Z-matrix of the N, CA and C atoms (Angstrom, degrees):
N
C 1 1.523
C 2 1.524 1 108.70
N 3 1.337 2 118.51 1 128.16
C 4 1.470 3 120.71 2 177.93
C 5 1.475 4 114.77 3 -59.32
N 6 1.309 5 117.66 4 137.97
C 7 1.477 6 121.80 5 178.06
C 8 1.505 7 109.86 6 -128.72
N 9 1.317 8 114.80 7 151.79
C 10 1.436 9 121.14 8 174.57
C 11 1.498 10 108.22 9 -81.19
N 12 1.328 11 118.04 10 151.90
C 13 1.412 12 119.64 11 173.47
C 14 1.484 13 115.23 12 -70.14
N 15 1.298 14 120.53 13 158.10
C 16 1.440 15 123.68 14 -176.47
C 17 1.516 16 113.04 15 -62.75
N 18 1.354 17 117.54 16 -12.62
C 19 1.449 18 120.39 17 177.28
C 20 1.481 19 115.42 18 -76.45
N 21 1.340 20 119.04 19 -12.24
C 22 1.411 21 122.12 20 -178.89
C 23 1.564 22 114.41 21 -82.07
N 24 1.286 23 119.85 22 151.68
C 25 1.502 24 117.72 23 -177.80
C 26 1.500 25 111.89 24 -67.58
N 27 1.284 26 114.76 25 158.34
C 28 1.498 27 123.38 26 179.48
C 29 1.535 28 106.94 27 -71.69
N 30 1.348 29 115.14 28 132.00
C 31 1.474 30 120.02 29 175.66
C 32 1.462 31 108.82 30 -86.77
N 33 1.307 32 118.99 31 122.69
C 34 1.454 33 122.39 32 178.87
C 35 1.534 34 108.94 33 -94.44
N 36 1.305 35 115.80 34 119.84
C 37 1.433 36 122.89 35 -176.93
C 38 1.533 37 111.90 36 -114.83
N 39 1.343 38 116.02 37 134.63
C 40 1.482 39 123.72 38 172.08
C 41 1.505 40 109.61 39 -112.58
N 42 1.300 41 119.31 40 145.88
C 43 1.453 42 121.82 41 -178.35
C 44 1.531 43 111.54 42 -129.46
N 45 1.304 44 116.02 43 131.43
C 46 1.444 45 121.72 44 173.21
C 47 1.559 46 106.61 45 -115.50
N 48 1.294 47 115.36 46 103.08
C 49 1.494 48 122.55 47 -170.78
C 50 1.520 49 110.44 48 -158.78
N 51 1.356 50 113.84 49 132.97
C 52 1.528 51 116.69 50 -179.07
C 53 1.450 52 112.39 51 -99.45
N 54 1.322 53 120.47 52 -8.53
C 55 1.469 54 122.45 53 176.01
C 56 1.526 55 111.57 54 -76.51
N 57 1.316 56 118.54 55 106.33
C 58 1.453 57 122.16 56 -175.70
C 59 1.544 58 111.73 57 -61.66
N 60 1.332 59 116.25 58 -36.74
C 61 1.464 60 118.29 59 -179.14
C 62 1.540 61 110.88 60 -64.92
N 63 1.372 62 112.97 61 -41.49
C 64 1.476 63 117.11 62 179.37
C 65 1.548 64 109.23 63 -64.30
N 66 1.355 65 116.22 64 -45.56
C 67 1.452 66 119.45 65 176.64
C 68 1.495 67 111.17 66 -53.32
N 69 1.320 68 117.38 67 -47.52
C 70 1.462 69 119.56 68 -176.42
C 71 1.542 70 112.02 69 -64.46
N 72 1.331 71 115.09 70 -42.34
C 73 1.480 72 120.66 71 -176.77
C 74 1.554 73 109.06 72 -65.16
N 75 1.321 74 116.37 73 -42.23
C 76 1.437 75 118.96 74 -178.54
C 77 1.527 76 109.87 75 -71.17
N 78 1.348 77 117.85 76 -38.19
C 79 1.483 78 119.72 77 178.18
C 80 1.526 79 109.17 78 -60.64
N 81 1.331 80 118.35 79 -43.69
C 82 1.446 81 119.89 80 179.60
C 83 1.482 82 112.95 81 -64.87
N 84 1.366 83 119.01 82 -38.53
C 85 1.433 84 121.90 83 -178.97
C 86 1.515 85 109.79 84 -68.26
N 87 1.311 86 118.40 85 -40.71
C 88 1.461 87 124.15 86 -179.54
C 89 1.543 88 109.18 87 -67.69
N 90 1.337 89 117.01 88 -38.39
C 91 1.459 90 120.91 89 179.26
C 92 1.498 91 113.56 90 -61.26
N 93 1.294 92 117.71 91 -25.84
C 94 1.494 93 124.64 92 177.14
C 95 1.506 94 114.23 93 -81.53
N 96 1.334 95 117.25 94 -3.41
C 97 1.477 96 120.02 95 -176.57
C 98 1.529 97 111.40 96 -108.77
N 99 1.293 98 119.18 97 142.60
C 100 1.469 99 120.18 98 -177.78
C 101 1.498 100 115.69 99 -86.00
N 102 1.381 101 116.38 100 -9.57
C 103 1.453 102 120.65 101 -170.70
C 104 1.539 103 114.49 102 -116.68
N 105 1.339 104 116.46 103 5.03
C 106 1.481 105 121.28 104 -178.54
C 107 1.494 106 109.91 105 -131.06
N 108 1.332 107 118.77 106 141.32
C 109 1.443 108 122.68 107 172.30
C 110 1.519 109 111.40 108 -132.21
N 111 1.320 110 116.69 109 131.74
C 112 1.469 111 121.74 110 176.80
C 113 1.507 112 105.11 111 -94.69
N 114 1.344 113 117.74 112 101.49
C 115 1.457 114 118.22 113 -169.88
C 116 1.570 115 114.41 114 -106.65
N 117 1.392 116 115.45 115 -3.79
C 118 1.446 117 115.41 116 176.71
C 119 1.521 118 108.28 117 -157.95
N 120 1.329 119 115.13 118 135.21
C 121 1.493 120 123.20 119 -178.42
C 122 1.522 121 109.65 120 -131.96
N 123 1.332 122 116.82 121 130.67
C 124 1.467 123 121.27 122 177.98
C 125 1.565 124 104.95 123 -125.46
N 126 1.333 125 115.76 124 144.17
C 127 1.453 126 120.90 125 -173.50
C 128 1.498 127 113.74 126 -106.66
N 129 1.333 128 118.60 127 -3.95
C 130 1.423 129 122.71 128 179.28
C 131 1.537 130 111.84 129 -139.14
N 132 1.306 131 115.91 130 167.60
C 133 1.460 132 119.65 131 177.88
C 134 1.502 133 111.67 132 -65.19
N 135 1.368 134 116.25 133 -42.19
C 136 1.478 135 119.98 134 178.25
C 137 1.523 136 112.08 135 -62.11
N 138 1.370 137 116.28 136 -42.66
C 139 1.508 138 118.80 137 178.22
C 140 1.502 139 111.51 138 -69.53
N 141 1.318 140 117.33 139 -30.24
C 142 1.447 141 120.27 140 176.81
C 143 1.542 142 112.34 141 -65.67
N 144 1.355 143 114.92 142 -43.30
C 145 1.438 144 120.47 143 179.34
C 146 1.535 145 110.52 144 -68.81
N 147 1.347 146 116.27 145 -34.79
C 148 1.471 147 120.69 146 179.03
C 149 1.535 148 107.09 147 -69.48
N 150 1.327 149 118.44 148 -38.34
C 151 1.451 150 122.48 149 178.40
C 152 1.578 151 110.10 150 -56.00
N 153 1.310 152 114.53 151 -42.70
C 154 1.460 153 117.90 152 -178.75
C 155 1.488 154 110.97 153 -64.64
N 156 1.330 155 118.52 154 -34.27
C 157 1.460 156 120.11 155 -179.58
C 158 1.563 157 113.10 156 -76.39
N 159 1.327 158 115.58 157 -32.51
C 160 1.475 159 119.57 158 -170.57
C 161 1.533 160 110.49 159 -88.82
N 162 1.296 161 118.34 160 -30.71
C 163 1.506 162 122.88 161 -173.70
C 164 1.556 163 108.66 162 -68.04
N 165 1.320 164 118.68 163 121.55
C 166 1.444 165 122.33 164 179.33
C 167 1.456 166 113.60 165 -78.57
N 168 1.372 167 116.32 166 -29.35
C 169 1.456 168 121.35 167 178.95
C 170 1.540 169 106.22 168 -115.15
N 171 1.359 170 116.38 169 126.05
C 172 1.461 171 118.22 170 -177.34
C 173 1.568 172 111.15 171 -72.05
N 174 1.321 173 113.26 172 155.45
C 175 1.446 174 117.45 173 176.96
C 176 1.512 175 109.96 174 -76.39
N 177 1.349 176 115.76 175 156.62
C 178 1.463 177 119.78 176 174.05
C 179 1.509 178 111.11 177 -81.93
N 180 1.349 179 113.42 178 -32.97
C 181 1.489 180 120.62 179 177.61
C 182 1.516 181 109.28 180 -134.58
N 183 1.319 182 116.07 181 136.80
C 184 1.446 183 119.76 182 176.36
C 185 1.525 184 107.26 183 -121.93
N 186 1.279 185 118.34 184 125.61
C 187 1.474 186 126.28 185 176.08
C 188 1.515 187 107.58 186 -99.89
N 189 1.298 188 119.57 187 129.21
C 190 1.430 189 121.82 188 -177.49
C 191 1.569 190 112.24 189 -134.22
N 192 1.314 191 114.84 190 129.52
C 193 1.469 192 119.38 191 172.96
C 194 1.487 193 107.23 192 -89.35
N 195 1.314 194 119.49 193 147.43
C 196 1.470 195 120.17 194 -176.31
C 197 1.565 196 114.08 195 -89.98
N 198 1.383 197 113.53 196 -32.69
C 199 1.473 198 117.85 197 -177.97
C 200 1.510 199 112.01 198 -88.73
N 201 1.332 200 117.05 199 73.11
C 202 1.509 201 118.23 200 -179.20
C 203 1.533 202 108.74 201 -91.12
N 204 1.325 203 116.67 202 156.40
C 205 1.484 204 118.57 203 -173.31
C 206 1.504 205 117.04 204 -63.45
N 207 1.341 206 115.84 205 -24.92
C 208 1.448 207 118.38 206 -175.48
C 209 1.551 208 114.47 207 -119.44
N 210 1.319 209 114.73 208 17.20
C 211 1.446 210 118.60 209 178.57
C 212 1.509 211 112.77 210 160.29
N 213 1.323 212 115.94 211 -168.78
C 214 1.496 213 119.34 212 -176.76
C 215 1.482 214 109.27 213 -100.43
N 216 1.332 215 116.19 214 139.21
C 217 1.500 216 122.10 215 175.27
C 218 1.507 217 111.37 216 -62.33
N 219 1.331 218 118.57 217 -17.36
C 220 1.460 219 122.86 218 -179.92
C 221 1.554 220 110.29 219 -61.09
N 222 1.344 221 114.08 220 -36.56
C 223 1.474 222 120.38 221 177.27
C 224 1.543 223 109.80 222 -60.80
N 225 1.332 224 116.95 223 -41.13
C 226 1.447 225 122.90 224 179.14
C 227 1.535 226 109.59 225 -66.62
N 228 1.346 227 116.13 226 -43.65
C 229 1.486 228 119.08 227 177.34
C 230 1.490 229 110.87 228 -59.63
N 231 1.309 230 118.55 229 -45.51
C 232 1.474 231 120.65 230 -177.40
C 233 1.533 232 111.53 231 -63.12
N 234 1.375 233 114.46 232 -42.40
C 235 1.455 234 118.47 233 -179.85
C 236 1.511 235 110.14 234 -68.47
N 237 1.285 236 119.12 235 -40.62
C 238 1.494 237 123.77 236 178.67
C 239 1.480 238 112.20 237 -61.99
N 240 1.330 239 116.01 238 -42.79
C 241 1.458 240 121.23 239 -177.60
C 242 1.530 241 109.25 240 -64.77
N 243 1.314 242 117.92 241 -33.83
C 244 1.459 243 122.14 242 -177.81
C 245 1.552 244 109.51 243 -78.41
N 246 1.341 245 117.68 244 -40.33
C 247 1.453 246 121.57 245 -174.18
C 248 1.487 247 112.35 246 -85.31
N 249 1.385 248 117.94 247 -36.11
C 250 1.460 249 121.65 248 -179.17
C 251 1.521 250 106.93 249 -122.84
N 252 1.321 251 117.60 250 78.12
C 253 1.480 252 120.17 251 -177.26
C 254 1.572 253 112.27 252 -64.08
N 255 1.266 254 119.81 253 -22.33
C 256 1.413 255 122.97 254 179.29
C 257 1.489 256 114.92 255 -86.68
N 258 1.369 257 118.00 256 -4.77
C 259 1.443 258 122.94 257 -176.62
C 260 1.563 259 108.28 258 -84.82
N 261 1.311 260 115.65 259 136.17
C 262 1.480 261 123.37 260 175.02
C 263 1.531 262 107.95 261 -88.47
N 264 1.338 263 116.00 262 121.02
C 265 1.477 264 121.20 263 -176.39
C 266 1.502 265 110.32 264 -108.33
N 267 1.361 266 113.21 265 134.53
C 268 1.496 267 119.25 266 179.14
C 269 1.534 268 107.81 267 -130.42
N 270 1.301 269 115.75 268 135.27
C 271 1.480 270 124.38 269 172.94
C 272 1.513 271 108.42 270 -82.20
N 273 1.291 272 116.18 271 138.26
C 274 1.474 273 122.75 272 170.20
C 275 1.490 274 106.69 273 -133.46
N 276 1.364 275 117.80 274 106.45
C 277 1.439 276 120.38 275 -168.67
C 278 1.507 277 113.91 276 -152.44
N 279 1.301 278 117.92 277 174.02
C 280 1.459 279 121.77 278 173.08
C 281 1.504 280 111.70 279 -99.17
N 282 1.377 281 116.20 280 -8.28
C 283 1.453 282 121.10 281 179.35
C 284 1.541 283 110.93 282 -79.54
N 285 1.328 284 114.75 283 117.62
C 286 1.468 285 119.15 284 -179.78
C 287 1.464 286 115.31 285 -116.95
N 288 1.334 287 117.26 286 12.45
C 289 1.505 288 118.34 287 -176.25
C 290 1.473 289 109.82 288 -83.39
N 291 1.296 290 115.30 289 162.56
C 292 1.494 291 123.72 290 -173.43
C 293 1.518 292 111.12 291 -62.07
N 294 1.347 293 117.13 292 -40.24
C 295 1.472 294 119.99 293 -176.85
C 296 1.579 295 110.55 294 -59.43
N 297 1.313 296 115.82 295 -49.92
C 298 1.458 297 119.88 296 -178.86
C 299 1.543 298 111.23 297 -63.36
N 300 1.321 299 114.58 298 -41.26
C 301 1.434 300 120.28 299 -179.08
C 302 1.503 301 112.85 300 -61.12
N 303 1.322 302 116.73 301 -51.72
C 304 1.444 303 122.22 302 -177.46
C 305 1.534 304 111.44 303 -67.94
N 306 1.335 305 119.29 304 -39.10
C 307 1.454 306 120.82 305 178.36
C 308 1.544 307 111.05 306 -65.55
N 309 1.338 308 116.12 307 -38.02
C 310 1.467 309 118.06 308 179.86
C 311 1.555 310 111.39 309 -67.22
N 312 1.332 311 115.72 310 -43.52
C 313 1.482 312 118.42 311 178.83
C 314 1.546 313 110.92 312 -65.20
N 315 1.310 314 116.01 313 -40.25
C 316 1.468 315 119.29 314 177.38
C 317 1.533 316 112.50 315 -63.76
N 318 1.334 317 115.71 316 -32.10
C 319 1.487 318 120.20 317 -177.58
C 320 1.499 319 112.61 318 -76.66
N 321 1.389 320 116.07 319 -16.36
C 322 1.447 321 118.33 320 179.10
C 323 1.558 322 118.15 321 130.21
N 324 1.293 323 115.76 322 0.45
C 325 1.497 324 119.19 323 175.98
C 326 1.527 325 112.18 324 -69.61
N 327 1.315 326 115.78 325 142.39
C 328 1.446 327 123.72 326 177.03
C 329 1.448 328 114.09 327 -108.52
N 330 1.359 329 116.43 328 -8.90
C 331 1.451 330 120.48 329 177.91
C 332 1.502 331 110.90 330 -145.73
N 333 1.326 332 120.42 331 155.86
C 334 1.476 333 122.48 332 -177.90
C 335 1.526 334 105.77 333 -147.28
N 336 1.396 335 116.61 334 112.89
C 337 1.403 336 120.36 335 177.54
C 338 1.504 337 110.11 336 -123.69
N 339 1.323 338 113.89 337 135.48
C 340 1.465 339 119.57 338 171.37
C 341 1.532 340 108.37 339 -76.25
N 342 1.352 341 115.77 340 155.15
C 343 1.443 342 123.52 341 -177.31
C 344 1.547 343 110.31 342 -80.61
N 345 1.354 344 114.47 343 53.70
C 346 1.465 345 119.54 344 173.98
C 347 1.563 346 109.54 345 -122.37
N 348 1.318 347 112.28 346 10.29
C 349 1.484 348 116.24 347 177.94
C 350 1.469 349 111.02 348 -99.85
N 351 1.381 350 115.78 349 142.53
C 352 1.457 351 121.37 350 175.63
C 353 1.525 352 109.62 351 -64.52
N 354 1.334 353 115.61 352 149.79
C 355 1.537 354 117.04 353 177.00
C 356 1.496 355 113.84 354 -53.52
N 357 1.369 356 115.73 355 -36.28
C 358 1.495 357 117.84 356 177.58
C 359 1.523 358 112.40 357 -62.40
N 360 1.340 359 114.62 358 -36.22
C 361 1.398 360 117.82 359 178.11
C 362 1.535 361 111.74 360 -69.27
N 363 1.266 362 116.17 361 -37.59
C 364 1.504 363 123.87 362 175.57
C 365 1.545 364 109.15 363 -55.63
N 366 1.364 365 116.24 364 -40.04
C 367 1.464 366 120.08 365 -179.34
C 368 1.496 367 108.16 366 -64.29
N 369 1.269 368 119.31 367 -40.74
C 370 1.518 369 121.93 368 178.17
C 371 1.518 370 109.95 369 -66.54
N 372 1.367 371 118.51 370 -36.97
C 373 1.416 372 118.50 371 -177.67
C 374 1.549 373 110.97 372 -74.30
N 375 1.342 374 117.55 373 -28.77
C 376 1.471 375 120.75 374 172.86
C 377 1.509 376 110.27 375 -61.64
N 378 1.317 377 116.34 376 -41.17
C 379 1.468 378 116.33 377 177.42
C 380 1.464 379 112.24 378 -68.86
N 381 1.309 380 117.74 379 -36.86
C 382 1.539 381 121.39 380 175.49
C 383 1.502 382 109.43 381 -59.11
N 384 1.320 383 117.81 382 -49.90
C 385 1.446 384 121.04 383 -179.61
C 386 1.485 385 113.36 384 -58.84
N 387 1.292 386 114.80 385 -44.05
C 388 1.478 387 120.39 386 -177.15
C 389 1.583 388 110.13 387 -66.61
N 390 1.311 389 115.79 388 -30.63
C 391 1.454 390 121.93 389 178.77
C 392 1.498 391 113.09 390 -78.87
N 393 1.357 392 117.21 391 -3.05
C 394 1.441 393 120.61 392 176.97
C 395 1.502 394 114.76 393 108.85
N 396 1.369 395 117.25 394 4.14
C 397 1.456 396 120.78 395 179.99
C 398 1.541 397 110.71 396 -83.97
N 399 1.341 398 114.71 397 178.19
C 400 1.459 399 121.55 398 -179.31
C 401 1.533 400 108.55 399 -133.06
N 402 1.351 401 117.73 400 76.94
C 403 1.454 402 116.86 401 -177.27
C 404 1.513 403 113.44 402 -63.16
N 405 1.278 404 116.21 403 127.99
C 406 1.476 405 122.06 404 -179.33
C 407 1.531 406 109.47 405 -139.91
N 408 1.305 407 115.80 406 129.90
C 409 1.448 408 122.89 407 176.43
C 410 1.515 409 110.43 408 -54.98
N 411 1.339 410 121.09 409 140.95
C 412 1.488 411 121.93 410 -178.37
C 413 1.478 412 114.67 411 -51.53
N 414 1.384 413 115.07 412 -41.91
C 415 1.485 414 119.75 413 -178.18
C 416 1.531 415 110.08 414 -63.94
N 417 1.311 416 118.02 415 -37.22
C 418 1.435 417 123.10 416 -179.35
C 419 1.537 418 110.31 417 -72.78
N 420 1.287 419 116.01 418 -41.07
C 421 1.534 420 119.97 419 175.48
C 422 1.494 421 110.54 420 -58.81
N 423 1.296 422 116.98 421 -40.08
C 424 1.471 423 119.44 422 179.95
C 425 1.549 424 110.49 423 -65.60
N 426 1.315 425 117.31 424 -39.66
C 427 1.453 426 122.27 425 178.84
C 428 1.538 427 109.76 426 -63.80
N 429 1.319 428 117.60 427 -42.08
C 430 1.481 429 120.44 428 177.61
C 431 1.551 430 110.89 429 -62.58
N 432 1.276 431 115.95 430 -43.82
C 433 1.489 432 119.71 431 -179.74
C 434 1.498 433 109.45 432 -60.23
N 435 1.330 434 115.75 433 -42.28
C 436 1.500 435 121.12 434 -175.43
C 437 1.525 436 105.92 435 -70.66
N 438 1.323 437 118.45 436 -31.91
C 439 1.486 438 119.45 437 -178.45
C 440 1.521 439 107.93 438 -67.24
N 441 1.349 440 118.33 439 -45.34
C 442 1.436 441 121.41 440 -178.30
C 443 1.499 442 112.85 441 -67.33
N 444 1.332 443 114.85 442 -33.54
C 445 1.491 444 117.20 443 178.45
C 446 1.516 445 108.45 444 -69.59
N 447 1.351 446 117.60 445 -39.76
C 448 1.446 447 119.63 446 178.96
C 449 1.530 448 111.67 447 -65.67
N 450 1.342 449 115.37 448 -36.83
C 451 1.510 450 119.08 449 175.72
C 452 1.539 451 111.01 450 -62.47
N 453 1.302 452 114.93 451 -38.24
C 454 1.499 453 120.32 452 179.95
C 455 1.498 454 109.75 453 -66.21
N 456 1.279 455 116.47 454 -40.46
C 457 1.506 456 120.36 455 179.89
C 458 1.512 457 109.43 456 -70.16
N 459 1.296 458 120.38 457 -37.17
C 460 1.448 459 123.55 458 178.93
C 461 1.518 460 111.21 459 -63.87
N 462 1.387 461 113.57 460 -44.19
C 463 1.430 462 117.80 461 177.96
C 464 1.461 463 113.53 462 -64.07
N 465 1.343 464 120.07 463 -37.77
C 466 1.420 465 125.91 464 176.92
C 467 1.510 466 112.60 465 -64.88
N 468 1.307 467 115.98 466 -24.59
C 469 1.462 468 122.05 467 -176.58
C 470 1.459 469 114.38 468 -80.33
N 471 1.328 470 119.54 469 -0.28
C 472 1.466 471 124.19 470 -170.18
C 473 1.532 472 109.71 471 -61.41
N 474 1.339 473 119.03 472 -25.89
C 475 1.469 474 121.26 473 -176.15
C 476 1.559 475 109.07 474 -104.67
N 477 1.335 476 117.30 475 7.79
C 478 1.457 477 119.55 476 -176.72
C 479 1.596 478 109.53 477 -87.59
N 480 1.315 479 117.87 478 163.40
C 481 1.488 480 121.19 479 173.68
C 482 1.530 481 109.85 480 -58.54
N 483 1.299 482 116.41 481 152.75
C 484 1.468 483 124.82 482 -176.04
C 485 1.550 484 108.04 483 -51.41
N 486 1.284 485 121.11 484 -49.60
C 487 1.448 486 122.73 485 -175.12
C 488 1.504 487 112.47 486 -59.42
N 489 1.310 488 116.93 487 -38.04
C 490 1.472 489 122.38 488 178.31
C 491 1.490 490 110.00 489 -67.89
N 492 1.384 491 117.72 490 -45.81
C 493 1.458 492 122.31 491 175.74
C 494 1.529 493 110.72 492 -52.09
N 495 1.291 494 115.80 493 -48.96
C 496 1.468 495 118.08 494 -177.52
C 497 1.483 496 111.06 495 -62.05
N 498 1.297 497 118.69 496 -38.05
C 499 1.442 498 125.35 497 178.15
C 500 1.524 499 111.84 498 -57.77
N 501 1.361 500 117.99 499 -50.35
C 502 1.434 501 120.84 500 -176.88
C 503 1.472 502 114.03 501 -79.96
N 504 1.381 503 114.92 502 -10.43
C 505 1.504 504 118.27 503 -176.73
C 506 1.515 505 108.86 504 -75.40
N 507 1.340 506 118.72 505 -23.51
C 508 1.472 507 118.93 506 178.93
C 509 1.504 508 110.49 507 -77.04
N 510 1.353 509 115.31 508 131.39
C 511 1.496 510 120.19 509 179.99
C 512 1.546 511 108.17 510 -73.30
N 513 1.297 512 115.02 511 171.13
C 514 1.462 513 120.07 512 -179.06
C 515 1.562 514 108.51 513 -63.72
N 516 1.362 515 115.92 514 -41.58
C 517 1.465 516 118.39 515 179.52
C 518 1.542 517 112.55 516 -67.03
N 519 1.308 518 117.07 517 -35.93
C 520 1.442 519 121.64 518 179.06
C 521 1.535 520 110.40 519 -66.26
N 522 1.337 521 117.00 520 -39.37
C 523 1.408 522 122.28 521 178.19
C 524 1.555 523 110.51 522 -65.78
N 525 1.349 524 115.42 523 -36.90
C 526 1.462 525 121.48 524 178.04
C 527 1.548 526 108.58 525 -64.67
N 528 1.350 527 117.51 526 -46.69
C 529 1.421 528 120.10 527 -178.55
C 530 1.516 529 108.88 528 -64.02
N 531 1.353 530 118.60 529 -39.36
C 532 1.446 531 122.35 530 -179.02
C 533 1.524 532 110.83 531 -61.97
N 534 1.342 533 117.08 532 -36.98
C 535 1.425 534 121.60 533 176.08
C 536 1.496 535 112.47 534 -61.43
N 537 1.369 536 115.50 535 -45.85
C 538 1.457 537 120.06 536 177.43
C 539 1.479 538 112.58 537 -63.78
N 540 1.334 539 118.66 538 -36.24
C 541 1.449 540 120.98 539 179.11
C 542 1.519 541 108.71 540 -64.38
N 543 1.330 542 116.85 541 -41.28
C 544 1.471 543 122.56 542 -179.81
C 545 1.530 544 110.76 543 -61.14
N 546 1.344 545 116.43 544 -32.97
C 547 1.446 546 121.08 545 -176.41
C 548 1.579 547 109.81 546 -85.39
N 549 1.337 548 117.34 547 -1.00
C 550 1.465 549 119.51 548 173.94
C 551 1.512 550 115.76 549 93.29
N 552 1.349 551 116.88 550 8.66
C 553 1.464 552 120.31 551 -179.64
C 554 1.550 553 110.09 552 -70.73
N 555 1.306 554 116.71 553 145.04
C 556 1.456 555 119.94 554 177.08
C 557 1.545 556 109.19 555 -82.30
N 558 1.323 557 117.23 556 170.53
C 559 1.512 558 121.80 557 176.77
C 560 1.476 559 110.83 558 -58.05
N 561 1.323 560 118.09 559 -46.00
C 562 1.482 561 122.77 560 -179.66
C 563 1.501 562 110.40 561 -61.49
N 564 1.376 563 118.66 562 -41.92
C 565 1.464 564 121.79 563 -177.20
C 566 1.524 565 108.22 564 -68.81
N 567 1.337 566 117.63 565 -39.09
C 568 1.444 567 118.32 566 -179.39
C 569 1.510 568 111.47 567 -68.79
N 570 1.364 569 118.78 568 -34.98
C 571 1.423 570 122.97 569 177.68
C 572 1.570 571 109.09 570 -61.92
N 573 1.290 572 116.85 571 -42.56
C 574 1.475 573 119.77 572 178.93
C 575 1.541 574 110.04 573 -66.14
N 576 1.344 575 119.01 574 -42.37
C 577 1.404 576 122.26 575 -175.84
C 578 1.522 577 113.19 576 -64.57
N 579 1.344 578 117.53 577 -37.36
C 580 1.476 579 121.00 578 -176.42
C 581 1.509 580 112.16 579 -103.45
N 582 1.313 581 115.46 580 2.60
C 583 1.466 582 122.49 581 172.95
C 584 1.550 583 113.15 582 63.85
N 585 1.333 584 115.11 583 47.66
C 586 1.456 585 122.05 584 173.14
C 587 1.524 586 109.20 585 -132.65
N 588 1.331 587 116.08 586 175.89
C 589 1.463 588 117.52 587 179.00
C 590 1.471 589 112.09 588 -79.93
N 591 1.359 590 117.83 589 160.81
C 592 1.454 591 122.70 590 176.04
C 593 1.500 592 110.98 591 -60.27
N 594 1.359 593 117.30 592 -35.79
C 595 1.486 594 119.89 593 179.57
C 596 1.536 595 109.73 594 -63.91
N 597 1.363 596 117.12 595 -35.48
C 598 1.479 597 118.56 596 -178.50
C 599 1.547 598 109.79 597 -70.97
N 600 1.331 599 115.34 598 -38.50
C 601 1.427 600 118.65 599 175.37
C 602 1.530 601 112.13 600 -60.33
N 603 1.295 602 117.90 601 -43.95
C 604 1.484 603 120.75 602 177.74
C 605 1.541 604 111.36 603 -64.49
N 606 1.292 605 115.56 604 -30.69
C 607 1.519 606 119.13 605 174.42
C 608 1.512 607 109.06 606 -66.55
N 609 1.308 608 118.24 607 -43.83
C 610 1.463 609 120.42 608 176.64
C 611 1.520 610 110.94 609 -60.46
N 612 1.303 611 116.49 610 -42.35
C 613 1.460 612 121.25 611 -177.85
C 614 1.536 613 111.18 612 -65.16
N 615 1.379 614 118.40 613 -40.54
C 616 1.417 615 119.13 614 175.74
C 617 1.542 616 111.76 615 -64.39
N 618 1.310 617 116.46 616 -37.56
C 619 1.494 618 117.58 617 178.72
C 620 1.481 619 109.31 618 -66.18
N 621 1.320 620 120.01 619 -40.20
C 622 1.492 621 122.11 620 178.78
C 623 1.570 622 109.59 621 -61.85
N 624 1.312 623 117.34 622 -44.52
C 625 1.486 624 120.38 623 178.67
C 626 1.473 625 110.11 624 -58.62
N 627 1.375 626 114.79 625 -45.49
C 628 1.503 627 117.44 626 -175.76
C 629 1.516 628 111.80 627 -66.46
N 630 1.317 629 114.26 628 -39.45
C 631 1.536 630 117.30 629 -178.94
C 632 1.503 631 112.46 630 -71.47
N 633 1.348 632 116.23 631 -34.66
C 634 1.423 633 118.34 632 178.78
C 635 1.553 634 114.47 633 -89.25
N 636 1.400 635 112.11 634 -5.81
C 637 1.431 636 118.99 635 178.70
C 638 1.496 637 113.90 636 60.23
N 639 1.404 638 114.13 637 48.67
C 640 1.458 639 119.12 638 -178.20
C 641 1.580 640 106.33 639 -131.31
N 642 1.317 641 116.60 640 176.01
C 643 1.520 642 120.62 641 -177.12
C 644 1.498 643 111.60 642 -129.92
N 645 1.274 644 121.76 643 5.60
C 646 1.474 645 122.29 644 178.85
C 647 1.539 646 110.58 645 -150.90
N 648 1.329 647 114.53 646 168.14
C 649 1.417 648 122.16 647 -179.03
C 650 1.567 649 108.99 648 -67.19
N 651 1.311 650 114.76 649 -40.04
C 652 1.478 651 118.36 650 -178.33
C 653 1.604 652 109.57 651 -65.52
N 654 1.327 653 116.38 652 -42.09
C 655 1.428 654 119.44 653 174.38
C 656 1.462 655 115.15 654 -62.35
N 657 1.382 656 112.92 655 -41.19
C 658 1.518 657 117.95 656 177.84
C 659 1.512 658 111.84 657 -61.39
N 660 1.294 659 117.51 658 -41.08
C 661 1.505 660 122.34 659 -178.48
C 662 1.523 661 108.74 660 -65.61
N 663 1.357 662 114.53 661 -47.22
C 664 1.465 663 121.25 662 179.39
C 665 1.552 664 111.16 663 -55.13
N 666 1.366 665 111.95 664 -53.42
C 667 1.497 666 119.05 665 -176.58
C 668 1.538 667 111.69 666 -63.51
N 669 1.356 668 115.23 667 -42.87
C 670 1.442 669 119.28 668 179.01
C 671 1.524 670 115.13 669 -60.08
N 672 1.376 671 112.97 670 -37.52
C 673 1.450 672 117.26 671 178.53
C 674 1.535 673 110.16 672 -72.04
N 675 1.299 674 115.84 673 -35.41
C 676 1.500 675 120.05 674 178.85
C 677 1.565 676 109.29 675 -63.54
N 678 1.299 677 115.66 676 -37.63
C 679 1.463 678 120.41 677 -178.35
C 680 1.503 679 114.52 678 -82.75
N 681 1.352 680 114.58 679 -4.06
C 682 1.461 681 120.39 680 -179.94
C 683 1.545 682 113.98 681 81.22
N 684 1.335 683 115.48 682 20.30
C 685 1.468 684 118.27 683 179.49
C 686 1.550 685 111.33 684 -81.07
N 687 1.308 686 116.56 685 -20.21
C 688 1.499 687 120.29 686 -178.84
C 689 1.449 688 110.70 687 -129.35
N 690 1.329 689 113.55 688 155.22
C 691 1.487 690 121.35 689 179.36
C 692 1.557 691 107.63 690 -74.87
N 693 1.298 692 115.30 691 142.30
C 694 1.459 693 119.30 692 176.87
C 695 1.492 694 110.90 693 -63.97
């Protein structure tokens, strides 16, 4: 694992994470490094926000989980970005859906890692973030690329007929959810199939209804078929 020389400054890391096992694993990994110190840990959204107010010296790197027991880590990211503009913020979470990714980046995160990385790898990514990089899990990077490609297609559709605009306005994930709806899957079943929360699936469904200008699954299926989004 790459290490910085002892001549480099100590990287001050703060962590907002409710998973005690993850806290312990990261603490042990950081303790084995000469150039990083984990000097503050908060286990809830409220304690994370309180940490921002009480700490006199800002962290160099802030690691934030999104699924906190009393709220969203995105609120912590937004507050930290405003209070500590020089701090590099990285998400460490199990949420890999587009909504969480884009909201985190818009709130001020510079990195986004899924919790499938070993603690030792996390130490390397902390160094990378501190050095000006933007560590992002491959799956998340792919989603971001797809999002930008979709935005480009939507912008190019501004002169197309209305039916074509509506077709390209659906994201790849929304089309996937629409296909599952057509096949009769419930929201819970779709959530399990695409590995996101039921709340996220319902968000996708609301977006589909809004874009197709419908109010029910039956209307959505009918309109989607009329627009050529689904096979007959």
